[in-house]
C-alpha angles and dihedrals in degrees: 000000000000123000128200122188126196149136119276111243132189113267134193092272095244092135092050091050089052093050095258111096108199138198104233120211120193109221114231114231091252090059098046096088089051092045093049088060089052099046111144140061119307142185110228151127130273117208117199126211090262088056095250110145129214132189106245141192106211132198121196111186150069101290093249096189089066106021107024116216094324100069123115114274104249140168112224120184123194105203108209115234093359125133124175144071120295099168112139094011126114119249126193110210118199114195110214109167132013110232105179148323123274110272135188107230122207092235142010088248091060090047090053090053090052092047091052089051091048091051091048091050090049091055092047094048098044099040092051092054 
């Protein structure tokens, strides 16, 4: 199990617009080689500063549907059943199961279908263990 820790930063609200608000973590330069090896979509757990834990569907990548291969490498975590503001706080993201590679989808609608499937798989995998 890999863990990445970082500070939640404001994003461009793409996840929120797609129905999946995410906590975005900028990856420090020292973590980029590690993150490149973990690019893809993962099922995992996000631990907040107060030690509360949330099931999470995590994307590590460049958001190829919107930015192609030239987007900024970013970790985005969708915390299941969470509502609130995490900006400026530290999150610890534990990657548990690899779900799929990063893909460029032909449309936002097809990306949303894949994100729904990713979130469903995360719930199935993490609840059964």
